N, C-alpha and C positions, 0 to 999 in steps of 0.2 A: 682661336681668333674668331670673332663674330663677323658674319657676312650679312650685309644689308639685303633687304628684299629686292631692291633695285638691281644690285650687282648679281644676285642669284638668278633672277629672271633673265637678266641680260646674258649671263653665261649660258643658260639653257637655250635661250632663243638663238644665240649665235652658234651653238653646237650643232645645229642642223646642217650647216655647210661650213667646212673649215676655211674655204676660200672667200667667204663673204665677211664683210665687216660686221662685228656684233651690233645688234640693234639694242639701243638703250631705251628701256621702258621706265616710266615713272612709277612711283608707288600707287598712283591713282589709276594707271592704265590697266585695262582689262588684259587677262592672260590670253594669248593667241588662241583662236578657236581650235586649230589643229592640235595644239598641245593639251588643251583642256579635254578634248575628245579622247586623246590617247590615255589619259589618266582614268577616265570613266570606264574605258574598255578594260583596263587592267583590273580595276576594283570589282567590276561586275562579273568578271569571268575568272576569278581566282579559284582554281579547282580545289586547292587545299582547304580553303574556308568553307566552300560548299560541302565538301566531303565530310569535314569534321562535324558540321551542323546536322547533316543527314544521318551520320553514324550515331550521334548522341540521341537523336530523336528516335531512330530505329531501335536502339538498345532499350530506351525507356518504354517504348510501346511493347516490345517483346517481353520485358519484365512484367508489365501489367498483365499481359496475356498469361504468363506463367503463374502469377499469383491467382488469377481468376480460375485457372485450372486446378491449382492446389486447394482452393477454397470455393468449390462450386456452389455451396449453399448461400453464399453471399451475393451471387449474381455479379453484374458488371460493377467494377470499383468506381467510386465517385472521383471527380476530378479535384485538382488541387484547390480550386476556389472554394469548394465545400469544406475541405480539410481546414482551410484558413479561417473558417467561421468558429472553430473551436480554440479556446484559450487553454493553455496548460498551467496548472497550479502545482508546482514542484513540491517535493517533500510533504505530501499530503496523502492521507488515506481515508477510506470510508468504511464504516461498520454498520451492518443492518441485522446482525444476529444477536440473540439474547432472550431474556424473559419476554421482552416486548413482542418479538417475532413469534414466540410461542403462544402468547395470549391472543393475538389476532389470527393465528393459525397459518400464517404464511409470511414470507419475507416481502412485505407489501411494496409494490412498485419496483422491485429488483428484477431485472431480466436475467437472461442466461449468461453463460461465461464463454468467451472465445479464448482458446489456448493454442499456443504455438510451441512445439517441442524444440529441444536443443538442436537436433540434427536437421531441422528444416532450413536453417541458415537465413532467417528473416532479420532484417535490420530494424532499428527503432522507427525510422521514418516510414518504412513499409508497414509495420505493425499499426502505427497511427492511422494510416490510410485504410487498413483492413477494419480497424475498430470503428472508425468514423462511418465506413460503409455499413457495418452491421447496425450501428446506432441509427443511421438515417433510413436504411432500406429494410431492415429485418425486425428490429425491436419496436414495440408499440410506444409511441410518444416519448421516445428516448431523448434526453437532453444532456446526459452526463455519463462518463465512464471512468472507472478506476483502472489504471494500468500498473501492473507489477512486472518489473524487469528483473529476472533472476540470472545471476552469474555463478556457475559452479566452480569447483576447485581447479578444473581443467581450462577455465576461461571461456567456456561455452555459455551462450545466452539463450534463454527462453523468455516468453512473454505470456501474460494472462490479462484479459480485460473483463471487467464486470460492469454491467450496464444498469442505469437508473433513469428515472424520470421525475417530474416535478411532484408526483404523488408518493415518492419513495419514503418509507419510514426508515430513515437512515441518518447518520450524523458524520460529520467530517472531523478529523483530528490531525494534528501535526506529527510528523515523524522526523527522525534525523537519519537521512540516508548516508551510507547503506545500512540495511537492517538485517540482523542475524536471523537465519531461518531456524525454526524450532524442529523441523522434521528432516531437513537435508543437510547433513554435516558438510561444512565448508562452503555452503551457498549463501550469498548475500543478495538482498533484494533492494531495488530502488522503486519507490512509490511516487506516483503523480496522478493528478486528476485532470481530465479534459472536460470542458463544459462550454455550452453555448452562452454567448453574452459576456459581459464584462466582469461578472462576479459569480462565484460559486454560492448558490442560494441555500444549500443544505445547512441546518443548524450545527453549531459546534458541540462536540461531545464534552460534557462537563466532568462526569465520572465521580466515583467515590474518592473523596479527598483523604487518602491514606498512603503511607509508604508502601512500596511494592518490592517483591523479590528479597534480596539480601538486606535491603534497607529496613525491612519490617522487623528483623530480629532484635535490633537494639532497643526500640521502644517497648517491645514485649518484655525483654530482660529487665528494662527499667521499671516496668509495672511490678515485677517480682521483687525488686530491690529499690524502691523509690527514694530511700534516704541517701543513696550514694551521691557524692558530690558531682560526679560526671553525669548522673542521670537528671539532675535538677533542671538544666536547660532543655533536655530532651522532653521531659514531662511538660514543661511550660509551653512547648511548641506543638503539642499534640492537638489535632483538630477535633471538632465536634463529631465528624463522621467516624473518627477513630474510636471515640468513646461510645458512640451509639452502635456501631456495627462490628467492631473488633473486640473491645474489652469484654462484653458478655461471654464470648467464647472462651477467652483466657481465664476468666473468673470461674466458669463452670468446670473446665477441665482441671484447673488448679484444685478446686474443691473435691473433685472425685479421685484424682490420681496424685496430687502433690506436684511440687515444682519439677521433679524429674519427668513426671508424666506429661507436663506441658511441653517440655523440650522434645520428648519422643514423638508426641502427636503432631506438633507443628513441623518438626523436621521431616516426618513422613509425608505430610500433606504437601510440603514445599517440593519434595522430590516427585510426588505423584502427579502434580500439575493438574491441568484441566483445560477446557476450551469454552467457547461461547454457547455450546449446546448444554442446556441445563441438566441433562443426564449425567454430566460430569460430577455434579454435586447433589442433585435431587433425585436421581434414579435409584431404584431398589438395590442395584449392584454398583453404586458409585464408589469412587476412590475412598470416600469417608466411611462407608459402611461395610464394604466387602472385606472379608477376612481372608488371610492367606491360607492356602491348603496346608495340610500336614507336610512338614519338610521332608523332602526325599533326598537320598544320598546319591551322589554321582559315583562313577566307576572308580574315582580316586579317593573315595571315602569322605568327600566334603559335602556340606549342605548345599541344597540347590540355591539358585539365585533368588534375590528378593522379588516378591510377587508384584510390588508396585501399588498395593492398596493398604489402607490404614485401619481397617475394622477392628483389628486386635491391638491397636495402639491408641485409638481415640475412643473415649467412653460413649456408648450409644445414648446415654441420658443427656448428652450435650449436643445431640445431632442438630437440632434446629439452630442453635447458636453457631455451631461450626459451619453449617450450610450458609448462613447469612454472612459470616466472616469471609468465606471463600468466594461467594458471589460478589461481595464488595471488592475483593482483590481482583477478580476477573473483570469487574466493571469499573476499575479505578481509572483515573486519568492516565491516558496512554503513555507508556514509556517504550518507544521503539527506537533502537539504535544498534550499533555494531556489536554490542555486548549482550543485550537482553531484549525481551519482547514481553511486555506485561500490559494488562488492562485493555480498555476500549469496548468491551462487550456492553450491549444495551440491556443491562440488568436493572435499570431505573428509568422512570419516566423522563422524557427529553423535552426541554423547553421548545415550544413551537409546534408540538403535536398534542393530541388528546392524551389525557392521563389514563392510559390503558391499564396500568397496574393498579393504581388507586381506585379507579372505577370498577375494577374487577374484584375488589376486596382483598387484594394481595399485599401490595406495598413494595417499596424499593428493596432490592437485594433480599427478597424472601422467596422461597420456593413457591410455585403456584399451588393453589389449593389441592389440585389432583395429584401433585407430586410432593406434597408436604410430608411431615413426619409420619411414617407408616404406623399401623396399629400395633405392630410387634415391639415397638420401642417402649421400654418401661422406665 
């Protein structure tokens, strides 16, 4: 049943004295002063409301103090207004390592890293505040940071932030969160980038336009048997990057070792892997060149484990071609997802920056002059 305002006010007004006749007030009439005052007193002196607000404020302030004690090098944490100046671009990562960073002698414009371990119990919102504080108060001219949130198989979370400025020689690329960790079994990463302003200004990573991982095997097999009906559409869709950077290695190994040798060499290289540091492929003891030591027998009479290098499976005469093929793979268009993690390394000049590799007389996906094919290769 609905009660009109007039009836409700009349009921309240009359309830002050049961022996008095109820006073009927119109909708336009003001509420009696004594009644209005009583409502104001109740609202302004509600002990539960005051206690709740004070408690929340006190907890927040205490937590900020705890974080400042945990990370004393950051100094006082910035307030939320400063944090709100940073926009988050989810499912995005940044790469600043590769041949380019080695040509210029440093990871230009990249600052340090802030890491929070699993056992520290930091939430994402707290990590954002910590990283914004470091970007604002510690790093020089910082405008951007990459956040990686890792969750291990026990459900524990850690964080890592990497900092950049407008002069950083780096490129952004898309990922599909969560991303499989290559080094921590059972751990998945979520990547996002925080930046000042409305738009992330770092250039996009283009990468070597070739298949990566398991997807590379089919086109290579089709190069060996091009007349196969199943291979004709595969061959038709191969890119110029594939012919320019991958095919020479396949042809060289095929000529030196035959078809079986191609499979042995490429399978070994796929398992050996590598990273954005060019020593992985261009160093004197790289996975391509280093030979396995003489096999040793275990106590149960079995051969020792695989050594993880391919010097005795890949012909040294094809070293330059294999190096370029591997650099192209490592610098391919990034494929980061729950199943695999390939590409993204800066092994080629990036649009928007100077042509560091070309100007240095090296070229895309080629070992630098000082780490090129050594003299002992015949």
